[in-house]
C-alpha atoms as one frame of an Amber mdcrd trajectory, in Angstrom:
protein
   0.000   0.000   0.000   1.314   3.439  -0.871   1.672   6.042   1.845  -0.708
   8.289  -0.078  -3.429   5.624   0.382  -3.205   5.564   4.182  -6.075   8.019
   4.671  -8.293   6.131   2.237  -7.585   2.859   4.048  -8.488   4.437   7.388
 -11.672   5.935   5.976 -12.704   2.607   4.454 -12.110   0.674   7.668 -13.882
   3.306   9.767 -16.943   3.012   7.537 -19.955   4.730   9.059 -18.544   4.700
  12.587 -17.905   8.097  14.122 -14.513   9.786  13.923 -14.379  10.334  17.691
 -15.107   6.686  18.533 -12.530   5.334  16.089  -9.907   7.893  17.135 -10.399
   6.824  20.759 -10.021   3.178  19.713  -6.766   3.963  17.893  -5.490   6.176
  20.708  -5.232   9.453  18.801  -7.249  12.658  18.704 -10.281  12.930  16.445
  -8.710  15.986  14.788  -5.610  13.976  13.890  -7.707  11.125  12.510  -9.680
  13.573  10.409  -6.471  15.094   8.990  -5.101  11.642   8.108  -8.343  10.768
   6.324  -7.995  13.980   4.304  -4.528  12.918   3.138  -2.198  14.569   5.638
   0.731  12.448   6.802   0.850  11.718  10.548   3.892  11.807  12.792   5.694
   8.503  13.345   4.021   7.598  16.647   0.549   8.210  15.200   1.488   6.379
  12.009   2.454   3.294  14.018  -0.825   3.387  15.987  -2.843   3.665  12.778
  -0.946   0.780  11.162  -1.598  -1.393  14.227  -5.300  -0.504  14.061  -5.384
  -1.311  10.341  -3.664  -4.629  11.067  -0.712  -3.956   8.787   3.019  -3.771
   9.371   4.316  -0.200   9.437   6.913  -1.085   6.796   4.176  -2.431   4.496
   3.248   1.171   3.703   5.683   2.783   1.315   6.101   5.725  -0.970   5.820
   4.702  -4.608   9.004   4.937  -6.626   8.928   8.047  -8.744  11.287   8.841
 -11.584  13.763  11.625 -11.008  15.551  12.762  -7.890  14.221  11.754  -4.493
  12.276  14.474  -2.758  12.620  14.446   1.004   9.477  14.871   3.041   9.644
  16.680   6.330   6.868  16.612   8.890   6.671  19.274  11.565   3.922  19.353
  14.148   2.079  22.597  14.545   4.021  23.345  17.652   4.243  26.928  18.825
   7.775  26.352  20.141   9.266  26.249  16.638   9.136  29.435  14.607   8.661
  29.427  10.844  12.309  30.461  10.468  13.456  27.540  12.623  11.334  25.083
  10.653  12.714  26.415   7.367  16.289  26.253   8.682  15.755  22.642   9.785
  14.295  21.735   6.398  17.308  23.295   4.627  19.665  21.411   6.940  17.927
  18.130   6.089  18.200  18.871   2.362  21.915  19.736   2.735  22.551  16.527
   4.682  20.780  14.490   2.015  22.879  16.110  -0.730  26.083  15.449   1.225
  25.057  11.844   1.824  24.697  11.242  -1.928  28.298  12.396  -2.504
């Protein structure tokens, strides 16, 4: 299953059950579950909980191979402790590290 399909899988398994009830069952907030169903990628801890609930191994979900250079994905929580400038600096550092790693 592709990572982009995670939200669809969750939505299908949830069926007509309420978001709040299923989120409680998984152990995450209903707002987080709703975001995942809309296609947003969860943090690692949430991702693992969702995979357990779906009954799949976390490594069974993957990003499809795309032609061209790899594009790193960075996930930052909406945490008020990190400013936009800090988040951008961290993202640039990750990109620089990836470029150095390839050399």
